[in-house]
Backbone as CSV, one residue per row, in Angstrom:
resi,resn,N_x,N_y,N_z,CA_x,CA_y,CA_z,C_x,C_y,C_z
1,MET,119.006,27.423,55.510,117.980,26.755,56.298,118.446,26.472,57.717
2,ALA,119.702,25.924,57.835,120.274,25.648,59.127,120.394,26.916,59.950
3,ASN,120.837,27.983,59.235,120.985,29.260,59.958,119.654,29.743,60.491
4,GLY,118.572,29.550,59.697,117.247,29.944,60.139,116.804,29.167,61.360
5,TRP,117.109,27.838,61.405,116.749,27.040,62.529,117.535,27.460,63.756
6,GLU,118.813,27.779,63.612,119.597,28.232,64.732,119.069,29.552,65.320
7,GLN,118.682,30.465,64.424,118.111,31.720,64.914,116.790,31.480,65.616
8,TRP,115.995,30.563,65.052,114.704,30.260,65.698,114.878,29.658,67.048
9,ILE,115.844,28.729,67.167,116.118,28.088,68.474,116.662,29.126,69.461
10,ARG,117.535,30.036,68.967,118.063,31.057,69.829,116.937,32.018,70.281
11,PHE,116.026,32.313,69.386,114.876,33.132,69.735,114.026,32.482,70.804
12,LEU,113.763,31.181,70.664,112.998,30.478,71.658,113.686,30.408,72.994
13,GLY,115.031,30.244,72.947,115.766,30.209,74.218,115.725,31.543,74.914
14,ASP,115.829,32.636,74.149,115.810,33.965,74.764,114.481,34.292,75.395
15,PHE,113.384,33.750,74.822,112.047,34.154,75.316,111.408,33.059,76.192
16,LEU,111.660,31.799,75.829,111.023,30.734,76.575,111.655,30.445,77.915
17,LEU,112.993,30.524,77.975,113.668,30.220,79.248,113.191,31.133,80.384
18,PRO,113.096,32.461,80.182,112.526,33.296,81.251,111.125,32.857,81.655
19,VAL,110.292,32.501,80.615,108.932,32.064,80.932,108.932,30.809,81.761
20,ILE,109.793,29.857,81.363,109.886,28.607,82.121,110.377,28.880,83.550
21,ASP,111.369,29.774,83.650,111.892,30.115,84.987,110.811,30.692,85.879
22,ILE,110.029,31.660,85.331,108.940,32.244,86.090,107.885,31.186,86.430
23,ALA,107.567,30.339,85.494,106.539,29.303,85.732,106.959,28.343,86.850
24,LEU,108.253,27.949,86.877,108.709,27.063,87.919,108.697,27.730,89.286
25,VAL,109.045,29.017,89.306,108.961,29.755,90.597,107.501,29.838,91.074
26,LEU,106.537,30.090,90.155,105.164,30.150,90.513,104.663,28.774,91.041
27,VAL,105.128,27.691,90.418,104.748,26.364,90.875,105.286,26.123,92.284
28,LEU,106.532,26.562,92.567,107.126,26.393,93.893,106.319,27.225,94.924
29,ILE,105.958,28.423,94.552,105.166,29.285,95.454,103.808,28.652,95.710
30,TYR,103.190,28.112,94.670,101.906,27.446,94.846,101.991,26.260,95.804
31,MET,103.063,25.475,95.735,103.247,24.364,96.631,103.361,24.839,98.067
32,VAL,104.157,25.883,98.313,104.321,26.417,99.664,102.995,26.942,100.188
33,LEU,102.223,27.661,99.336,100.941,28.204,99.779,99.956,27.088,100.138
34,VAL,99.942,25.996,99.339,99.045,24.878,99.669,99.444,24.229,100.974
35,VAL,100.761,24.062,101.198,101.204,23.451,102.444,100.850,24.315,103.652
36,ILE,101.007,25.625,103.530,100.700,26.523,104.625,99.189,26.632,104.797
37,GLY,98.502,27.120,103.748,97.031,27.038,103.689,96.278,27.908,104.613
38,GLU,96.889,28.690,105.495,96.122,29.537,106.411,96.221,30.996,105.987
39,ARG,95.103,31.709,106.186,95.016,33.054,105.667,96.053,33.992,106.277
40,ARG,96.218,33.940,107.619,97.123,34.873,108.269,98.583,34.627,107.855
41,THR,98.998,33.368,107.666,100.383,33.089,107.248,100.588,33.372,105.751
42,LEU,99.524,33.398,104.976,99.671,33.765,103.555,100.158,35.163,103.420
43,TRP,99.805,36.075,104.329,100.313,37.430,104.249,101.822,37.491,104.440
44,MET,102.367,36.620,105.305,103.800,36.547,105.461,104.476,36.095,104.184
45,VAL,103.850,35.092,103.522,104.462,34.621,102.256,104.393,35.718,101.200
46,ARG,103.292,36.451,101.172,103.205,37.549,100.207,104.243,38.609,100.471
47,GLY,104.491,38.906,101.759,105.537,39.870,102.114,106.904,39.418,101.659
48,LEU,107.210,38.116,101.813,108.476,37.604,101.366,108.580,37.658,99.856
49,ILE,107.526,37.334,99.143,107.551,37.428,97.693,107.803,38.871,97.244
50,PHE,107.176,39.821,97.942,107.402,41.212,97.577,108.866,41.599,97.773
51,LEU,109.488,41.141,98.875,110.917,41.464,99.078,111.782,40.800,98.027
52,ILE,111.444,39.602,97.597,112.221,38.925,96.577,112.130,39.718,95.251
53,LEU,110.924,40.142,94.870,110.737,40.903,93.657,111.465,42.266,93.758
54,ALA,111.427,42.893,94.927,112.088,44.166,95.102,113.610,44.032,94.969
55,ALA,114.164,42.924,95.510,115.575,42.646,95.410,115.990,42.395,93.946
56,TRP,115.145,41.666,93.219,115.440,41.372,91.804,115.405,42.663,90.999
57,LEU,114.391,43.488,91.253,114.245,44.747,90.505,115.409,45.705,90.790
58,SER,115.849,45.745,92.057,116.972,46.636,92.402,118.256,46.207,91.696
59,LYS,118.435,44.892,91.520,119.603,44.430,90.781,119.542,44.822,89.309
60,LYS,118.296,44.657,88.719,118.114,45.077,87.324,118.392,46.535,87.089
61,LEU,118.030,47.334,88.096,118.240,48.787,87.989,119.647,49.197,88.466
62,GLN,120.436,48.168,88.840,121.832,48.408,89.308,121.906,49.305,90.528
63,LEU,120.939,49.120,91.449,120.989,49.831,92.707,121.709,48.902,93.699
64,GLN,123.012,49.001,93.730,123.824,48.032,94.449,123.578,47.989,95.931
65,LEU,123.572,49.151,96.556,123.384,49.194,98.022,122.011,48.705,98.432
66,LEU,120.956,49.150,97.706,119.627,48.717,97.989,119.464,47.204,97.757
67,GLY,120.078,46.715,96.686,119.990,45.294,96.374,120.691,44.487,97.463
68,PHE,121.840,44.962,97.989,122.561,44.272,99.052,121.701,44.207,100.304
69,ALA,121.050,45.337,100.642,120.217,45.359,101.834,119.005,44.446,101.695
70,LEU,118.365,44.481,100.519,117.208,43.616,100.315,117.552,42.130,100.281
71,ASP,118.739,41.832,99.717,119.164,40.410,99.709,119.277,39.872,101.135
72,ASN,119.920,40.650,101.982,120.083,40.234,103.383,118.742,40.179,104.134
73,LEU,117.852,41.115,103.760,116.531,41.098,104.385,115.746,39.871,103.945
74,VAL,115.874,39.489,102.712,115.173,38.280,102.209,115.713,37.051,102.930
75,ILE,117.012,36.949,103.089,117.599,35.795,103.787,117.089,35.738,105.245
76,GLY,117.134,36.884,105.933,116.664,36.922,107.315,115.195,36.577,107.408
77,SER,114.384,37.086,106.484,112.961,36.812,106.521,112.666,35.311,106.230
78,ALA,113.452,34.711,105.322,113.262,33.306,105.009,113.619,32.446,106.231
79,VAL,114.665,32.795,106.925,115.071,32.030,108.098,113.994,32.175,109.205
80,ALA,113.465,33.406,109.384,112.420,33.626,110.336,111.175,32.847,110.040
81,MET,110.795,32.823,108.738,109.612,32.064,108.337,109.800,30.592,108.524
82,ALA,111.011,30.064,108.242,111.298,28.643,108.454,111.162,28.288,109.952
83,PHE,111.523,29.212,110.814,111.403,28.947,112.242,109.959,28.998,112.701
84,ILE,109.190,30.012,112.208,107.838,30.151,112.584,106.940,29.062,112.044
85,LEU,107.211,28.673,110.775,106.408,27.656,110.098,107.117,26.354,109.979
86,GLN,107.842,25.968,111.049,108.663,24.760,110.935,107.854,23.508,110.734
87,ALA,106.665,23.428,111.280,105.827,22.242,111.033,105.443,22.128,109.590
88,GLU,105.044,23.265,108.986,104.643,23.240,107.581,105.802,22.906,106.637
89,PHE,106.985,23.506,106.959,108.147,23.214,106.110,108.616,21.763,106.321
90,ARG,108.441,21.243,107.523,108.812,19.850,107.765,107.894,18.957,106.912
91,ARG,106.618,19.276,106.832,105.714,18.465,106.022,106.120,18.569,104.524
92,LEU,106.489,19.786,104.123,106.918,19.970,102.742,108.136,19.100,102.396
93,LEU,109.146,19.138,103.273,110.378,18.366,103.020,110.130,16.883,103.088
94,GLU,109.282,16.453,104.043,108.977,15.004,104.168,108.279,14.487,102.939
95,GLN,107.310,15.263,102.422,106.599,14.793,101.249,107.530,14.759,100.003
96,ILE,108.404,15.757,99.901,109.374,15.728,98.799,110.282,14.537,98.928
97,GLY,110.741,14.273,100.153,111.625,13.145,100.396,110.991,11.796,100.122
98,ARG,109.668,11.686,100.352,108.959,10.425,100.072,108.548,10.309,98.622
99,GLY,108.799,11.367,97.845,108.408,11.349,96.444,106.952,11.672,96.225
100,GLU,106.290,12.233,97.220,104.861,12.568,97.109,104.699,14.012,96.666
101,VAL,105.334,14.331,95.524,105.319,15.710,95.048,103.905,16.118,94.573
102,LEU,103.208,15.167,93.952,101.860,15.512,93.434,100.906,15.857,94.554
103,GLN,101.098,15.265,95.759,100.169,15.545,96.852,100.377,16.983,97.369
104,LEU,101.536,17.572,97.066,101.763,18.937,97.500,100.832,19.924,96.750
105,PHE,100.290,19.488,95.626,99.364,20.357,94.887,97.911,20.170,95.308
106,ARG,97.698,19.265,96.278,96.362,19.040,96.779,96.275,19.592,98.206
107,PRO,95.399,20.577,98.419,95.221,21.119,99.752,94.836,20.066,100.779
108,ALA,95.396,20.189,101.953,95.089,19.210,103.026,93.606,19.367,103.451
109,ASN,93.012,18.216,103.782,91.619,18.256,104.255,91.608,18.700,105.728
110,ASP,90.917,19.785,105.971,90.860,20.317,107.332,89.814,19.521,108.137
111,ALA,90.245,19.168,109.380,89.362,18.440,110.261,88.749,19.420,111.261
112,MET,87.693,20.123,110.840,87.061,21.090,111.711,86.096,20.395,112.664
113,PRO,86.203,20.693,113.965,85.257,20.077,114.887,83.822,20.503,114.560
114,LYS,82.876,19.577,114.778,81.475,19.832,114.506,80.870,20.675,115.635
115,PRO,80.260,21.804,115.312,79.715,22.615,116.412,78.470,22.051,117.027
116,ASP,77.733,21.167,116.308,76.495,20.609,116.822,76.769,19.483,117.785
117,GLY,76.406,19.668,119.060,76.520,18.605,120.042,77.860,18.485,120.642
118,VAL,78.930,18.529,119.824,80.282,18.325,120.312,80.684,19.437,121.287
119,ILE,80.416,20.681,120.923,80.785,21.817,121.737,79.955,21.805,123.034
120,ASP,78.691,21.365,122.927,77.837,21.303,124.131,78.401,20.257,125.114
121,GLU,78.804,19.102,124.584,79.377,18.067,125.432,80.654,18.569,126.065
122,LEU,81.460,19.242,125.252,82.772,19.738,125.760,82.567,20.783,126.836
123,VAL,81.667,21.723,126.603,81.456,22.806,127.599,80.845,22.226,128.877
124,ASP,79.943,21.275,128.731,79.334,20.661,129.942,80.395,19.966,130.776
125,ALA,81.319,19.275,130.091,82.382,18.591,130.823,83.322,19.582,131.534
126,VAL,83.633,20.655,130.845,84.508,21.673,131.448,83.816,22.367,132.618
127,LYS,82.517,22.575,132.497,81.757,23.218,133.584,81.771,22.308,134.811
128,GLU,81.560,21.006,134.621,81.593,20.087,135.775,82.976,20.056,136.407
129,LEU,84.001,19.991,135.572,85.378,19.984,136.081,85.686,21.252,136.872
130,SER,85.178,22.394,136.384,85.417,23.673,137.021,84.712,23.707,138.379
131,GLN,83.471,23.231,138.440,82.751,23.228,139.696,83.398,22.332,140.729
132,ASN,83.971,21.210,140.280,84.623,20.278,141.203,86.091,20.622,141.441
133,ARG,86.569,21.704,140.778,87.982,22.108,140.905,88.908,20.931,140.533
134,THR,88.587,20.323,139.425,89.459,19.257,138.865,90.261,19.838,137.735
135,GLY,91.603,19.806,137.873,92.447,20.352,136.864,92.332,19.598,135.525
136,ALA,92.368,20.334,134.436,92.234,19.678,133.132,92.852,20.604,132.048
137,ILE,93.293,19.996,130.982,93.756,20.732,129.821,93.349,19.969,128.531
138,LEU,92.663,20.654,127.634,92.163,20.008,126.417,92.700,20.756,125.220
139,ILE,93.317,20.046,124.280,93.828,20.630,123.043,92.791,20.399,121.942
140,LEU,92.334,21.470,121.307,91.317,21.413,120.268,91.963,21.819,118.936
141,GLU,91.982,20.920,117.989,92.536,21.249,116.685,91.568,22.159,115.910
142,THR,92.049,23.232,115.400,91.171,24.157,114.662,91.211,23.944,113.147
143,SER,92.168,23.168,112.672,92.218,22.890,111.227,92.857,21.529,111.028
144,ARG,93.978,21.474,110.349,94.606,20.180,110.027,95.181,19.568,111.295
145,PRO,95.448,18.234,111.277,95.948,17.559,112.444,97.296,18.105,112.893
146,ILE,97.515,18.082,114.189,98.808,18.499,114.818,99.794,17.376,114.635
147,ASP,101.032,17.727,114.314,102.134,16.755,114.257,102.443,16.388,115.699
148,GLU,102.466,15.100,115.996,102.725,14.666,117.364,104.132,14.989,117.865
149,ARG,105.027,15.278,116.913,106.380,15.640,117.322,106.439,17.045,117.952
150,ASP,105.353,17.802,117.881,105.277,19.064,118.541,104.982,18.904,120.056
151,PHE,104.607,17.672,120.453,104.395,17.384,121.873,105.694,16.881,122.496
152,SER,105.840,17.109,123.795,106.983,16.550,124.499,106.823,15.021,124.609
153,VAL,105.608,14.550,124.941,105.272,13.119,124.964,103.902,12.966,124.292
154,PRO,103.764,12.129,123.267,102.505,12.027,122.504,101.326,11.542,123.327
155,GLY,101.561,10.779,124.414,100.483,10.279,125.228,99.963,8.939,124.760
156,VAL,98.812,8.540,125.254,98.226,7.254,125.006,97.085,7.358,124.018
157,LYS,97.113,6.574,122.953,96.072,6.605,121.907,94.743,6.061,122.480
158,LEU,93.707,6.822,122.213,92.331,6.400,122.614,91.441,6.253,121.405
159,ASN,91.384,7.253,120.574,90.482,7.277,119.396,89.054,6.906,119.759
160,ALA,88.544,7.667,120.754,87.206,7.402,121.260,86.266,8.569,120.963
161,GLU,84.991,8.262,120.870,84.022,9.301,120.651,83.988,10.241,121.842
162,LEU,83.978,11.551,121.570,83.962,12.544,122.628,82.646,12.495,123.380
163,SER,82.791,12.494,124.691,81.592,12.582,125.558,81.955,13.282,126.856
164,ARG,80.985,13.847,127.487,81.198,14.551,128.738,81.703,13.584,129.814
165,GLU,81.106,12.378,129.859,81.521,11.414,130.871,82.973,10.932,130.712
166,LEU,83.354,10.744,129.449,84.712,10.288,129.223,85.755,11.339,129.598
167,ILE,85.492,12.598,129.284,86.430,13.665,129.649,86.510,13.785,131.149
168,GLN,85.403,13.734,131.828,85.416,13.804,133.295,86.197,12.611,133.909
169,THR,86.020,11.450,133.339,86.677,10.241,133.866,88.191,10.359,133.673
170,ILE,88.644,10.824,132.516,90.066,10.913,132.231,90.768,11.808,133.250
171,PHE,90.121,12.902,133.611,90.821,13.887,134.486,90.566,13.665,136.017
172,GLN,89.941,12.539,136.360,89.857,12.229,137.757,91.253,11.872,138.293
173,THR,91.550,12.351,139.483,92.938,12.173,140.019,93.281,10.708,140.272
174,SER,92.312,9.798,140.285,92.617,8.387,140.518,93.009,7.668,139.249
175,THR,92.911,8.355,138.073,93.302,7.723,136.803,94.753,8.020,136.482
176,LEU,95.357,7.169,135.656,96.795,7.364,135.301,96.999,8.466,134.281
177,LEU,95.955,8.907,133.604,96.130,9.872,132.534,95.728,11.275,132.889
178,HIS,95.424,11.528,134.195,94.867,12.813,134.552,95.872,13.989,134.495
179,ASP,97.162,13.670,134.572,98.192,14.700,134.600,98.395,15.354,133.256
180,GLY,98.211,14.640,132.186,98.497,15.171,130.847,97.317,15.848,130.240
181,ALA,97.459,16.176,128.980,96.410,16.886,128.186,95.657,15.836,127.331
182,VAL,94.469,16.238,126.945,93.632,15.437,126.015,93.638,16.133,124.664
183,LEU,93.919,15.378,123.597,93.896,15.860,122.245,92.578,15.510,121.592
184,ILE,91.871,16.570,121.135,90.552,16.374,120.528,90.627,16.791,119.078
185,ARG,90.199,15.879,118.202,90.172,16.126,116.768,88.742,15.858,116.243
186,ALA,88.150,16.923,115.742,86.744,16.819,115.283,85.869,16.402,116.476
187,SER,85.202,15.265,116.348,84.325,14.826,117.437,84.919,13.619,118.212
188,ARG,86.228,13.426,118.141,86.857,12.294,118.787,88.011,12.739,119.665
189,ILE,88.194,11.967,120.748,89.367,12.134,121.603,90.479,11.236,121.063
190,VAL,91.499,11.856,120.529,92.552,11.079,119.848,93.452,10.418,120.869
191,SER,93.883,11.149,121.884,94.822,10.627,122.865,94.683,11.383,124.181
192,ALA,95.192,10.771,125.232,95.192,11.392,126.557,96.572,11.220,127.187
193,GLY,96.812,11.964,128.247,98.160,11.911,128.891,99.219,12.562,128.056
194,VAL,98.847,13.502,127.173,99.825,14.224,126.315,100.587,15.247,127.137
195,ILE,101.897,15.188,127.086,102.726,16.125,127.816,103.142,17.215,126.833
196,LEU,102.898,18.468,127.184,103.111,19.618,126.311,104.371,20.407,126.669
197,PRO,104.940,21.079,125.702,106.106,21.925,126.015,105.658,23.153,126.825
198,ILE,106.515,23.563,127.760,106.203,24.659,128.650,106.640,25.964,128.011
199,SER,105.781,26.984,128.113,106.106,28.294,127.541,107.272,28.952,128.299
200,GLU,108.141,29.636,127.563,109.271,30.302,128.152,108.894,31.773,128.576
201,ARG,107.658,32.193,128.260,107.251,33.542,128.603,107.143,33.729,130.103
202,MET,107.362,34.953,130.510,107.129,35.329,131.922,105.631,35.393,132.119
203,ALA,105.105,34.593,133.013,103.662,34.552,133.241,103.352,34.955,134.702
204,SER,102.093,35.167,134.977,101.684,35.550,136.310,101.950,34.398,137.266
205,ARG,102.261,34.768,138.521,102.530,33.744,139.529,101.257,32.924,139.825
206,GLN,100.128,33.434,139.485,98.876,32.700,139.708,98.692,31.573,138.691
207,LEU,99.478,31.565,137.649,99.327,30.554,136.615,100.224,29.350,136.940
208,GLY,99.651,28.164,136.798,100.384,26.944,137.080,100.976,26.337,135.813
209,THR,101.381,25.086,135.948,102.028,24.386,134.858,101.080,24.148,133.722
210,ARG,99.782,23.883,134.009,98.805,23.643,132.916,98.660,24.908,132.012
211,HIS,98.589,26.077,132.657,98.421,27.281,131.856,99.689,27.521,131.026
212,ARG,100.858,27.335,131.577,102.115,27.541,130.825,102.256,26.510,129.717
213,ALA,101.746,25.291,129.939,101.788,24.250,128.902,100.837,24.621,127.777
214,ALA,99.661,25.139,128.134,98.712,25.567,127.094,99.267,26.718,126.266
215,MET,99.945,27.654,126.924,100.602,28.757,126.195,101.708,28.222,125.326
216,GLY,102.460,27.206,125.833,103.592,26.686,125.073,103.181,25.996,123.769
217,ILE,102.155,25.135,123.816,101.726,24.447,122.584,101.108,25.387,121.578
218,THR,100.367,26.385,122.082,99.736,27.353,121.128,100.750,28.332,120.584
219,GLU,101.889,28.504,121.257,102.990,29.303,120.658,103.621,28.548,119.536
220,ARG,103.789,27.202,119.722,104.466,26.393,118.730,103.542,26.020,117.590
221,VAL,102.283,25.748,117.841,101.340,25.285,116.814,100.196,26.294,116.747
222,GLU,99.977,26.848,115.539,98.919,27.828,115.362,97.549,27.201,115.199
223,ASN,97.475,25.980,114.668,96.160,25.425,114.342,95.558,24.656,115.506
224,CYS,95.594,25.290,116.704,94.942,24.704,117.839,94.664,25.754,118.885
225,LEU,93.771,25.402,119.822,93.637,26.219,121.029,93.446,25.264,122.198
226,CYS,93.740,25.764,123.431,93.693,24.909,124.585,92.698,25.455,125.612
227,VAL,91.894,24.586,126.160,90.995,24.930,127.251,91.610,24.373,128.555
228,VAL,91.761,25.243,129.542,92.429,24.884,130.790,91.461,25.124,131.928
229,VAL,91.410,24.150,132.845,90.668,24.298,134.069,91.663,24.284,135.217
230,SER,91.653,25.301,136.057,92.595,25.422,137.148,92.184,24.488,138.305
231,GLU,93.171,23.771,138.824,92.871,22.862,139.921,92.715,23.633,141.254
232,GLU,93.397,24.776,141.381,93.327,25.567,142.608,92.069,26.365,142.721
233,THR,91.684,27.065,141.617,90.547,27.979,141.658,89.332,27.495,140.900
234,GLY,89.523,26.510,140.000,88.418,26.103,139.142,88.113,27.004,137.986
235,SER,88.927,28.041,137.804,88.675,29.015,136.743,88.954,28.376,135.359
236,ILE,88.266,28.887,134.356,88.381,28.363,132.987,89.134,29.381,132.163
237,SER,90.114,28.876,131.387,90.929,29.752,130.517,90.998,29.097,129.167
238,VAL,91.300,29.925,128.151,91.508,29.455,126.801,92.815,30.073,126.302
239,ALA,93.730,29.227,125.818,94.994,29.697,125.258,94.929,29.587,123.748
240,GLU,95.381,30.702,123.090,95.424,30.707,121.639,96.536,31.643,121.238
241,LYS,97.409,31.134,120.321,98.547,31.878,119.820,99.421,32.350,120.951
242,GLY,99.551,31.560,122.004,100.439,31.892,123.109,99.860,32.850,124.141
243,ALA,98.620,33.271,123.967,97.981,34.214,124.892,96.798,33.561,125.597
244,LEU,96.584,33.925,126.852,95.530,33.394,127.634,94.328,34.303,127.708
245,ASN,93.153,33.759,127.534,91.886,34.491,127.686,91.249,33.921,128.948
246,ARG,91.269,34.722,130.042,90.790,34.262,131.343,90.375,35.420,132.218
247,PRO,89.522,35.102,133.209,88.739,33.858,133.382,87.487,33.882,132.537
248,LEU,86.945,32.713,132.213,85.768,32.590,131.388,84.694,31.855,132.117
249,THR,83.466,32.248,131.871,82.332,31.442,132.339,82.039,30.349,131.274
250,SER,81.216,29.429,131.670,80.882,28.337,130.727,80.118,28.870,129.502
251,SER,79.283,29.878,129.701,78.572,30.454,128.571,79.527,31.215,127.633
252,LYS,80.476,31.946,128.220,81.455,32.663,127.352,82.352,31.646,126.636
253,LEU,82.653,30.520,127.284,83.443,29.507,126.627,82.704,28.919,125.449
254,LYS,81.406,28.677,125.628,80.603,28.134,124.539,80.544,29.085,123.361
255,ASP,80.322,30.394,123.633,80.305,31.376,122.568,81.624,31.441,121.852
256,LEU,82.713,31.374,122.630,84.049,31.474,121.992,84.320,30.256,121.075
257,LEU,83.984,29.067,121.515,84.214,27.877,120.728,83.332,27.848,119.481
258,ARG,82.100,28.291,119.633,81.228,28.368,118.461,81.731,29.363,117.448
259,SER,82.258,30.468,117.907,82.779,31.484,117.001,84.040,30.967,116.268
260,ARG,84.803,30.087,116.953,86.037,29.564,116.334,85.694,28.442,115.301
261,PHE,84.723,27.594,115.615,84.534,26.394,114.830,83.346,26.444,113.916
262,SER,82.497,27.450,114.035,81.353,27.529,113.113,81.665,28.338,111.880
263,GLN,82.761,29.101,111.888,83.135,29.821,110.687,84.607,29.583,110.379
264,SER,84.944,29.565,109.103,86.292,29.202,108.674,86.959,30.406,108.039
265,ALA,87.049,31.519,108.759,87.584,32.763,108.192,89.028,32.625,107.805
266,GLU,89.769,31.807,108.627,91.186,31.709,108.362,91.481,30.831,107.136
267,HIS,90.472,30.031,106.736,90.741,29.080,105.620,89.771,29.348,104.485
268,GLU,89.067,30.448,104.470,88.015,30.648,103.475,88.596,30.699,102.053
269,ALA,88.170,29.677,101.330,88.423,29.625,99.883,89.892,29.802,99.501
270,VAL,90.803,29.426,100.399,92.231,29.565,100.068,92.590,28.586,98.926
271,ALA,92.184,27.327,99.090,92.524,26.350,98.042,91.796,26.657,96.722
272,PRO,90.487,26.963,96.714,89.855,27.318,95.430,90.495,28.511,94.763
273,GLN,90.877,29.531,95.545,91.517,30.683,94.967,92.865,30.304,94.345
274,LEU,93.603,29.441,95.007,94.878,29.007,94.461,94.708,28.231,93.171
275,ARG,93.672,27.350,93.159,93.422,26.591,91.931,92.998,27.499,90.780
276,SER,92.157,28.497,91.118,91.749,29.465,90.107,92.969,30.218,89.588
277,LEU,93.836,30.662,90.509,95.034,31.349,90.105,95.912,30.469,89.208
278,GLY,96.011,29.194,89.574,96.827,28.271,88.777,96.278,28.141,87.386
279,ARG,94.927,28.016,87.235,94.313,27.893,85.908,94.538,29.164,85.075
280,GLN,94.401,30.320,85.725,94.629,31.590,85.001,96.067,31.679,84.498
281,LEU,97.009,31.310,85.384,98.417,31.389,84.974,98.694,30.412,83.833
282,LEU,98.104,29.213,83.882,98.286,28.208,82.859,97.759,28.747,81.490
283,ARG,96.563,29.325,81.525,95.995,29.855,80.280,96.802,30.988,79.695
284,ARG,97.291,31.845,80.574,98.075,32.988,80.097,99.457,32.518,79.572
285,SER,99.997,31.481,80.264,101.276,30.962,79.789,101.132,30.334,78.430
286,ARG,100.021,29.569,78.197,99.788,29.023,76.865,99.681,30.086,75.803
287,ARG,98.923,31.135,76.116,98.776,32.256,75.169,100.111,32.911,74.849
288,LEU,100.942,33.052,75.908,102.224,33.666,75.695,103.145,32.791,74.857
289,VAL,103.097,31.473,75.075,103.897,30.549,74.280,103.449,30.555,72.836
290,MET,102.125,30.501,72.614,101.621,30.543,71.255,101.983,31.844,70.546
291,LEU,101.970,32.948,71.279,102.340,34.246,70.681,103.805,34.242,70.322
292,LEU,104.642,33.694,71.193,106.083,33.679,70.921,106.386,32.753,69.738
293,LEU,105.714,31.616,69.695,105.919,30.714,68.588,105.471,31.361,67.267
294,GLY,104.367,32.093,67.294,103.940,32.813,66.064,104.894,33.877,65.644
295,GLN,105.490,34.615,66.625,106.477,35.661,66.314,107.741,34.985,65.729
296,ALA,108.151,33.864,66.319,109.331,33.169,65.825,109.165,32.658,64.385
297,ASP,107.954,32.127,64.142,107.663,31.610,62.792,107.633,32.752,61.751
298,SER,107.011,33.872,62.114,106.989,34.994,61.165,108.348,35.580,60.975
299,ALA,109.192,35.590,62.033,110.557,36.135,61.894,111.369,35.228,61.016
300,SER,111.237,33.927,61.088,112.006,33.026,60.216,111.557,33.129,58.770
301,ARG,110.226,33.317,58.563,109.757,33.468,57.196,110.234,34.786,56.554
302,SER,110.309,35.858,57.381,110.777,37.131,56.814,112.210,37.057,56.410
303,ARG,113.024,36.285,57.172,114.422,36.157,56.859,114.607,35.375,55.561
304,LYS,113.693,34.425,55.311,113.822,33.652,54.083,113.509,34.546,52.877
């Protein structure tokens, strides 16, 4: 009887431990995907997962040279991703450090700006600033809130309702906050006088500090875009992912903002898909465990 129990336990160890190992890896991947949450960066994660699986398979097939090359490629890719997604990984580590592990399984609530009225107010303010050749830079969050540590100086908290008059007042040269940027979240102005990191890219000599600052923050943070009004020419520009779209008319600016904030292509159904995937994996894992337990029970009975 004891011998049968030992064989049954050994059988469970041989089959269940790999299942548990795979399940834990899937849970870790799920946590990372929830933290990242954006469609374009999910492809990077999938690429890294593919490299990891290829490295594991090459070791199983005893392809030593290929396995060595893939191992180093995985390490390099992981370091590159940690650098590119440093804000997301910082959030992951902070929540683990605070013991908020369960929150990692809950997708972050995206604060998408409302296209009705807010964009009209914003475009009207930018148009007036452009006509008066008043320099301005506005940071618009496209999804989850920006970590203030990505700014050189966070600025002054306002938490005020967005309006054309308030934006124009902030950027008047007689005010103390006109030199910095304004951070806009949904329909509210979160802060003003925000100092942004300057881009290291070689830019045109026609571009001033505001344009380089807009390029710098959009290089560092993906979930935002910057609207810039030139003080010298009054031209309107939009920075996104480190690139400038210029010059723009007020009508083109309105069309661009509506196209960004009226549809959520980058975030479409990412969290529901992940939850559906998690439920499918859980159901299949249960079936596999029940199958293994049934095989173990029948094997022990046959030995008796």
